[in-house]
C-alpha positions in Angstrom: -54.6 19.2 -57.0 -51.1 17.8 -57.1 -49.8 15.9 -54.1 -47.1 17.5 -51.9 -43.6 16.5 -52.8 -42.0 14.0 -50.4 -39.8 15.4 -47.7 -36.2 15.5 -48.8 -34.3 12.8 -47.1 -31.0 14.1 -46.1 -28.2 11.6 -46.3 -26.7 11.0 -42.9 -22.9 10.8 -43.1 -22.1 8.0 -40.8 -18.6 6.7 -40.2 -15.3 8.4 -40.2 -14.1 9.6 -43.6 -11.2 7.9 -45.2 -9.3 11.2 -45.5 -9.5 11.7 -41.7 -8.1 8.2 -41.1 -5.3 8.9 -43.6 -4.5 12.1 -41.8 -4.4 10.3 -38.4 -2.0 7.7 -39.8 0.1 10.4 -41.4 1.0 11.8 -38.0 2.8 8.6 -37.1 4.3 8.4 -40.6 5.8 11.8 -40.1 7.0 10.8 -36.6 8.7 7.7 -37.9 10.5 9.6 -40.7 11.6 12.2 -38.2 13.0 9.6 -35.8 14.9 8.0 -38.7 16.3 11.3 -39.9 17.3 12.5 -36.4 19.0 9.1 -35.6 20.8 9.2 -39.0 22.1 12.7 -38.4 23.2 12.0 -34.8 25.0 8.8 -35.8 26.8 10.6 -38.6 25.0 8.7 -41.4 23.5 11.9 -42.7 20.3 11.8 -44.7 21.0 8.5 -46.4 18.3 6.9 -44.3 15.6 9.2 -45.6 14.6 7.1 -48.6 14.5 4.0 -46.4 12.4 5.8 -43.8 10.0 7.0 -46.4 9.6 3.5 -47.9 9.1 1.9 -44.5 6.7 4.6 -43.4 4.6 4.2 -46.6 4.5 0.4 -46.1 3.1 1.0 -42.6 0.9 4.0 -43.4 -1.2 2.4 -46.1 -2.5 -0.6 -44.1 -2.9 1.5 -41.0 -5.1 3.9 -42.9 -7.3 1.2 -44.4 -7.6 -0.8 -41.2 -8.5 2.3 -39.2 -11.1 3.3 -41.8 -12.6 -0.2 -41.9 -12.9 -0.2 -38.1 -14.5 3.2 -38.0 -17.0 2.8 -40.9 -19.9 2.9 -38.5 -18.6 5.4 -36.0 -17.8 9.1 -36.7 -14.9 10.5 -34.7 -13.3 13.9 -34.6 -10.1 14.1 -36.6 -7.9 14.9 -33.6 -9.1 11.7 -31.8 -7.8 9.6 -34.7 -4.3 10.5 -33.8 -4.7 8.4 -30.6 -6.9 5.7 -32.3 -4.4 5.1 -35.1 -1.4 4.6 -32.7 -2.2 1.1 -31.6 -3.2 0.1 -35.1 0.1 1.5 -36.4 2.1 -0.4 -33.8 0.3 -3.7 -34.6 0.9 -3.2 -38.3 4.5 -2.4 -37.6 4.9 -5.7 -35.6 3.2 -7.7 -38.3 5.3 -6.3 -41.1 8.5 -6.7 -39.1 7.6 -10.3 -38.3 6.8 -11.1 -41.9 9.9 -9.5 -43.2 12.0 -11.3 -40.5 10.4 -14.6 -41.5 11.1 -14.0 -45.2 14.6 -13.0 -44.4 15.2 -16.3 -42.5 13.7 -18.3 -45.4 15.9 -16.5 -47.9 18.9 -17.1 -45.7 18.1 -20.8 -45.5 17.7 -21.0 -49.3 21.0 -19.2 -49.9 23.1 -21.3 -47.6 
């Protein structure tokens, strides 16, 4: 007789999916854009800040998503928990990007003068 087929090994999905990390970081992207738009409207600048807000938000969103995903490759979290997990990562990325841009601005200023 033929041997019995091996039991099917089900793949275990470990780790948090990249799309969930992207969704968690997107919450803070939308919050940042909203704050920029509300501040622009209240100060009378209108929606002129929208493009800048979208660009800054995208610069912060992309590394936040990747860093969160790399941190959670072994741990699976519920999507709603990622909203709170991505906040500190988002703030650290924001500080790093602001520091790098400030340093580059100072170097540029020294080169121009």
